[in-house]
Residue frames as a rotation matrix with the C-alpha (Angstrom) as fourth column:
MET 1
0.058 0.745 -0.664 124.63
0.849 -0.386 -0.359 183.53
-0.524 -0.543 -0.656 23.61
LYS 2
-0.459 -0.273 -0.845 126.07
-0.103 -0.929 0.356 186.47
-0.882 0.251 0.398 21.65
ARG 3
-0.990 0.088 0.107 124.78
0.124 0.226 0.966 184.86
0.060 0.970 -0.235 18.50
GLU 4
-0.260 0.954 -0.152 121.27
0.958 0.274 0.084 184.69
0.122 -0.124 -0.985 19.93
LEU 5
0.024 0.229 -0.973 121.41
0.469 -0.862 -0.191 188.35
-0.883 -0.452 -0.128 20.94
LEU 6
-0.753 -0.346 -0.559 122.49
-0.294 -0.583 0.757 189.39
-0.589 0.735 0.338 17.48
LEU 7
-0.829 0.537 0.157 119.76
0.479 0.537 0.694 187.22
0.289 0.650 -0.703 15.97
LEU 8
-0.010 0.818 -0.575 117.23
0.926 -0.209 -0.314 188.90
-0.378 -0.536 -0.755 18.23
LEU 9
-0.205 -0.131 -0.970 118.39
0.041 -0.991 0.125 192.34
-0.978 -0.014 0.208 17.22
ALA 10
-0.965 -0.175 -0.194 118.37
-0.187 -0.056 0.981 191.42
-0.183 0.983 0.021 13.49
THR 11
-0.610 0.788 0.086 114.90
0.773 0.568 0.282 189.89
0.173 0.239 -0.955 13.74
VAL 12
0.105 0.623 -0.775 113.45
0.693 -0.605 -0.392 192.97
-0.713 -0.496 -0.495 15.41
LEU 13
-0.497 -0.349 -0.794 115.03
-0.269 -0.809 0.523 195.18
-0.825 0.474 0.308 12.75
VAL 14
-0.988 0.144 0.056 113.57
0.108 0.383 0.917 193.02
0.110 0.912 -0.394 9.97
VAL 15
-0.258 0.948 -0.189 110.12
0.961 0.231 -0.154 193.07
-0.102 -0.221 -0.970 11.54
ASP 16
0.077 0.254 -0.964 110.22
0.312 -0.925 -0.218 196.85
-0.947 -0.284 -0.150 11.90
ALA 17
-0.788 -0.405 -0.464 111.48
-0.303 -0.400 0.865 197.28
-0.536 0.822 0.192 8.35
LEU 18
-0.836 0.511 0.200 108.69
0.501 0.562 0.659 195.10
0.224 0.651 -0.725 6.96
PHE 19
0.028 0.909 -0.417 105.98
0.953 -0.150 -0.264 196.86
-0.302 -0.390 -0.870 8.96
ILE 20
-0.168 -0.138 -0.976 107.30
0.011 -0.990 0.138 200.33
-0.986 0.012 0.168 8.00
ALA 21
-0.964 -0.215 -0.157 107.41
-0.160 -0.001 0.987 199.31
-0.212 0.977 -0.034 4.33
ALA 22
-0.575 0.814 0.089 103.88
0.798 0.533 0.282 197.88
0.182 0.233 -0.955 4.55
TYR 23
-0.062 0.527 -0.848 102.63
0.610 -0.652 -0.450 201.07
-0.790 -0.545 -0.281 6.17
PHE 24
-0.353 -0.157 -0.923 103.65
-0.452 -0.835 0.315 203.08
-0.819 0.528 0.224 3.09
LEU 25
-0.998 -0.055 0.000 102.93
-0.031 0.554 0.832 200.35
-0.046 0.831 -0.555 0.56
PHE 26
-0.428 0.903 -0.024 99.31
0.880 0.423 0.215 200.06
0.204 0.071 -0.976 1.69
HIS 27
-0.511 0.133 0.849 98.96
0.121 -0.967 0.224 203.85
0.851 0.217 0.478 2.13
LEU 28
0.087 0.564 -0.821 98.00
0.927 0.256 0.274 203.62
0.364 -0.785 -0.501 5.79
ASP 29
-0.849 -0.365 -0.382 99.07
0.478 -0.839 -0.260 207.23
-0.225 -0.403 0.887 6.25
ALA 30
-0.780 0.624 0.038 95.78
-0.504 -0.664 0.552 208.11
0.370 0.411 0.833 4.53
ALA 31
-0.395 0.647 -0.652 93.73
0.463 0.753 0.467 205.46
0.794 -0.117 -0.597 6.43
GLY 32
0.481 0.702 0.524 91.35
-0.245 -0.467 0.850 206.14
0.842 -0.537 -0.053 9.26
ASP 33
-0.079 -0.505 0.859 92.28
-0.945 -0.236 -0.225 206.13
0.316 -0.830 -0.459 12.92
THR 34
0.662 0.391 0.640 90.82
-0.604 0.783 0.147 202.69
-0.444 -0.484 0.754 13.54
ALA 35
0.932 -0.335 -0.138 92.99
0.129 0.663 -0.737 201.11
0.339 0.669 0.662 10.84
LYS 36
0.134 -0.936 0.325 96.10
-0.401 -0.351 -0.846 202.82
0.906 -0.017 -0.422 12.17
VAL 37
0.070 -0.061 0.996 95.43
-0.993 0.085 0.075 201.71
-0.090 -0.994 -0.054 15.74
ALA 38
0.898 0.296 0.327 94.79
-0.276 0.955 -0.107 198.13
-0.344 0.006 0.939 14.56
TYR 39
0.721 -0.681 -0.127 97.97
0.042 0.225 -0.973 198.18
0.692 0.697 0.191 12.49
THR 40
-0.058 -0.762 0.644 99.99
-0.737 -0.403 -0.543 199.44
0.674 -0.506 -0.538 15.42
ALA 41
0.386 0.271 0.882 98.52
-0.847 0.482 0.223 196.80
-0.365 -0.834 0.415 17.68
VAL 42
0.998 -0.045 0.039 99.44
0.058 0.901 -0.429 194.01
-0.016 0.431 0.902 15.28
TRP 43
0.402 -0.907 0.129 102.95
-0.140 -0.200 -0.970 195.48
0.905 0.372 -0.207 14.84
THR 44
-0.039 -0.377 0.925 103.40
-0.953 -0.264 -0.148 195.70
0.300 -0.888 -0.349 18.57
GLY 45
0.687 0.422 0.591 102.14
-0.604 0.784 0.142 192.16
-0.403 -0.455 0.794 19.07
VAL 46
0.895 -0.423 -0.142 104.44
0.171 0.619 -0.767 190.70
0.413 0.662 0.626 16.46
THR 47
0.082 -0.898 0.433 107.42
-0.420 -0.425 -0.802 192.57
0.904 -0.116 -0.412 17.93
LEU 48
0.173 0.074 0.982 106.48
-0.983 0.068 0.168 191.38
-0.054 -0.995 0.084 21.42
LEU 49
0.946 0.198 0.258 106.36
-0.188 0.980 -0.064 187.73
-0.266 0.012 0.964 20.27
VAL 50
0.619 -0.784 -0.052 109.75
0.137 0.173 -0.975 188.05
0.774 0.597 0.214 18.53
VAL 51
-0.067 -0.665 0.743 111.36
-0.697 -0.501 -0.512 189.63
0.713 -0.553 -0.430 21.61
LEU 52
0.432 0.282 0.857 109.87
-0.858 0.421 0.294 187.13
-0.278 -0.862 0.424 24.03
ARG 53
0.991 -0.125 -0.046 111.08
0.097 0.915 -0.391 184.23
0.091 0.383 0.919 21.86
GLY 54
0.352 -0.925 0.142 114.56
0.022 -0.144 -0.989 185.69
0.936 0.351 -0.030 21.63
LEU 55
-0.067 -0.353 0.933 114.85
-0.889 -0.403 -0.217 186.50
0.453 -0.844 -0.287 25.37
THR 56
0.756 0.398 0.519 113.58
-0.601 0.737 0.309 183.06
-0.260 -0.545 0.797 26.29
ARG 57
0.845 -0.506 -0.172 116.29
0.288 0.703 -0.650 181.43
0.449 0.500 0.740 24.18
ILE 58
0.007 -0.865 0.502 118.94
-0.312 -0.479 -0.821 183.67
0.950 -0.150 -0.273 25.71
ARG 59
0.203 0.138 0.969 117.71
-0.976 -0.052 0.212 182.85
0.080 -0.989 0.124 29.22
ILE 60
0.984 0.150 0.101 117.88
-0.153 0.988 0.020 179.10
-0.097 -0.035 0.995 28.42
LEU 61
0.523 -0.851 -0.041 121.44
0.288 0.222 -0.931 179.44
0.802 0.476 0.362 27.15
ARG 62
-0.044 -0.531 0.846 122.47
-0.671 -0.612 -0.419 181.38
0.740 -0.586 -0.330 30.22
ARG 63
0.554 0.343 0.759 121.10
-0.813 0.418 0.405 178.71
-0.179 -0.841 0.511 32.51
ARG 64
0.971 -0.233 -0.047 123.01
0.203 0.917 -0.342 176.04
0.123 0.323 0.939 30.60
GLY 65
0.534 -0.799 -0.276 126.16
0.060 -0.290 0.955 178.03
-0.843 -0.526 -0.107 31.04
SER 66
0.275 -0.385 0.881 126.92
0.942 0.290 -0.167 178.37
-0.191 0.876 0.443 27.32
């Protein structure tokens, strides 16, 4: 279970690093408000999917007693 928790943490950090890098790479700081809101929504959605997947795996492991 500890391994899954560390994997969840690492995955969230990688997702955040990629989205932060893309923000500056694609010059979204100069983009319009609509583009920024859409980018933030996609970022939040991806992070949510990663977290839900990780927490589901942790819950399954806890139920198994591992």
